[in-house]
N, C-alpha and C positions, 0 to 999 in steps of 0.2 A: 494646640495642648498643654505645654505646660510653661504655669508661670508662678516664677519666684522670683520673693520682692526682699531683698533687704536682709536677706538669708544672717546669723546668728547662733554659731554650735560652741559653746565653753563648757573648758573642765578642770574647774578650778579656773584659773591667770591663765591656760591654755587657750588662745582661740584656735579652734580645728577648723570650721570657716567665719571668714570675715566679712560681714555684711557686702554679700554677694546677691546679684540679681540679672537674671536672666529670664529669655523667654522660646520656645519649644514650639515650632510652629506643624499643625499636623503635615500627615509624611514623610518630614524631614528626618534624616541622619544626623543627631548633632552627640558629638564628642566632647568631653572633659580629657584634657591634658594636662601630662603635669606627674613631676617624681615623684617616688615613694612617698605619704605622709602627704602630701598635696592636701590634701582635704577633699578627694571625687571620692572615696567609697564612704565617707559621713554624708556627703550632698545625698546621694544615693539611695543612705539606711531612711534619712529624713523622709523623701518623697515617695519611697518606697512600704512607710509609717513606721517603723521598725522602731526609728528613732525617734524624741522628741527635739523642736528648733530652740533654743532659749530664745532668738530676738530673729523677728521676721515671720513672713508668711507663705508658702507655695499652694498653688492649686493646680489637680489633674483634671482634666475636659468639668472643671468648673467649679471641682471637689476643694475646698480644703484638705488639706493631709491630716489636720491632726481633728477639725470638728466633723468632719465628714467621711472617717478614715475605712470605715465599711466600703461606702460606694466607694474606695478611691478604689479598697483593695481588689475589687470584681474588675475594674476597670483594665488593671496593668497585669503582665507576665514580666517575671524576675528571675532570673538567669545571677546566680551572685560568682563573685570571684573564686567560694570556698568549694567545692564539690558536694551539697550536700543532698543526696541522691543517696535511697534509702540501698547500701549496698545490700544486705542480705535478698531483695527481694529481683525479679526479673525487669528486664526491660520496660516486658509486654504493663507487667504487675505495678512499674514507678509511671506509669502516664496514668493506669485505669485510675489508681488512687487516687491520684492529681482531681482527676476528672468526674468522682464520685464527692472530691472535697466544693467542687465549684456547683456540685447537683448536676451534674451536666445528663443531654438523655442520650444523643447519638457515643455511645461512651466507646464504643467496640471500629464504628464505623472510622471515629479519628483519631483513635492512636493508632490501626492501621495506617491510616495516614498516612501518619507522621512519622510512621516508623520505615516506608517509603521514602518520605520523606530526606528523611535523615540517611538514608545511605543505610539503615540497621537490618534489612530484611535479612531471616534468618539468625536472627543471635532473637529474636523476639522471647524464646526462655533462658536465655543466661540471664547469668546472675548479676547485678555489676559489678561488684566488687573483682571478674573474671575479665572486664572489659577491657580494651584500651585508653587511655588517657581523649585520645580524639573523640574515644567514642564516646566515652561522659560526659564529655563538651559537649558532644552531639547529644547525645540525649538530654542535657543539662537544658539545651534551647529549645527540644520537643517540649520539654513537658513544661517550660514555661508559656509556649503561644498554646498548650493543647484547649483552655477554653476561650477560645478566641478575642485574647486582650486587643485592647484600643491602641494601648503604649506598652514601647515595653523597653524593661529596664538587662543592660547589660556589664555587667563591671567585670574589666577584664577579661575579656573573653576569651581569649587567648595566651593569655596568659602558660608559660612553661612549655606551650608548644610548639615541636620541630617545622620549619618554613611550609612542608608543603601541607601539612594540617592546618594550620595557618587559613593558610588561604583558601582551604576549602571550607574552614570555619565563614570567612571573609562575604565566599559566594552564598552561601547562607544566608549570609543576613542582609547582601546585594537583594535576597530574594522576595524575603521579608518586606522588603520598604519597597518591589513593587509590586507586592499585594497589598499596598496600602498602609501598612499597621509604625509607627508612629516609632522610632528608635533612637532611645540615650545610653548612650558607650562611654565608660572611662576606660583612658587608656593612656601606658605612656609609651608606646610603641609610634615613633614619625611617624614612620611609611603605612601604617594600622588607620592612624587618624586622616593620616591623605587621601589615601584611596577609599574608604569610605566613607566619609564625615563629607556632609552639606556644610555646616560650620561647626568649629570650633572653640573652644572658650580653653585659654589656659590656665591653667593653676600654681601657685604656689605659697604655699603658706599660707590657706589657707581664702588668699586672696584675688579675685578673678580679674588678671591681668592686664588681657587682651581677647575680645571676641567678636569674628566673621568668618567669613569663607576662606579654606584653608589657602588661596593665590592673593586674596587680598591682602590676609596677614603677614605672605610673604615680601607684596609688592611693596607694603610698609616701606621697608630694610632697606632692597635691590634685588637685583636678581644672579646674583654670582654673589661669593664670597671667595676669597683668601685667604685658606690657614699657613699661618709661619709659625715657628719656634723664637720661641724672644726669652732667652737667658730661663728656657727649658721651658716655658709654658707657651701654649699654645695662644693665639692669638689670631682676633678674626676682623676683616676688616670687610665691608660691602660697596658692591660698585652694581649702576646704574644698569651695564650692560656686559657679554666678556670681553669686546676691545680697551677697558674701562679699567679690565684690573687685572688683561695684559699687560698693561701700560705701565698699569703698579709693577708688578711681579718683575719686569726687564730694566726697573729700575733698582730690584731688592741685591744681593751682593749673597740671597744664599737659597735654597729650595725651597721654593712654595707649592700649593696645591691651588687650582681654582675647580670651585664645581661649580652647579645651584644650588641656591638659596634653600631651604625646607625650616617644618617647621617645632625643630630645635633653634635653628639661628636666630628665632625670633624673640625665643624665651632665653634665647644666650643673650642677643642685644637689650632686652629688657634688665633682665634681673644679675648677666656676669655672671651665671650660672651655665651648669647641662643637666639633662635632664638623665639623673642615672639611675641606670634598670636597676 
């Protein structure tokens, strides 16, 4: 469904995206994981025809995002990181206008269906400005799928939300996958990537440094990690099993933490840095 080949985006001497290649299969949830400034949003903007790449190419449903931009836009839905709903219009009006732009015929039926799906019953006539952050985010996703897109792009879909609301959004995303929509999302939340994604690509400073299923990526460095302080700095030691990790800790003369490996550990192992939120 999505094919990215040697994608580059330059701003002067800065490479926001540096020779990135990957593909996303139909019906898959694919996540781009990395710290702020890693190039995640830039890639999304290129794939959604907002930005032109400096080099390389990308296709969605077989259509080139530069040469066939209009066809690509008809195939995709986009929920950006920023809330770009019309704040002076109601929930219902935001959905209806989006449907009109896509020349939909079953506007009212679809809008009513999505209002129920997003848990916004009773809020149809509420202007966006009066909605909570979680409601705005749910409406943003509902609007993105109003026209039945084949591919959905979610840029940091739960940024700034509390854990309870975040999990509600996760349930919505899982539901969309069950309906057969191919989803590509960006996130810097480790738990979000591990919970939702069939595969992830880990980005750092514009480069794709690892790609694969979350469990496969973690297996590459070990199942357990020991955290310990060395001269005021946290060090990470990786082990294939808890027994090996425990033996290592027993030989230390200081306190240490043993826990299961997560995707941030993969990032740390490759780059020596943490994913800062």
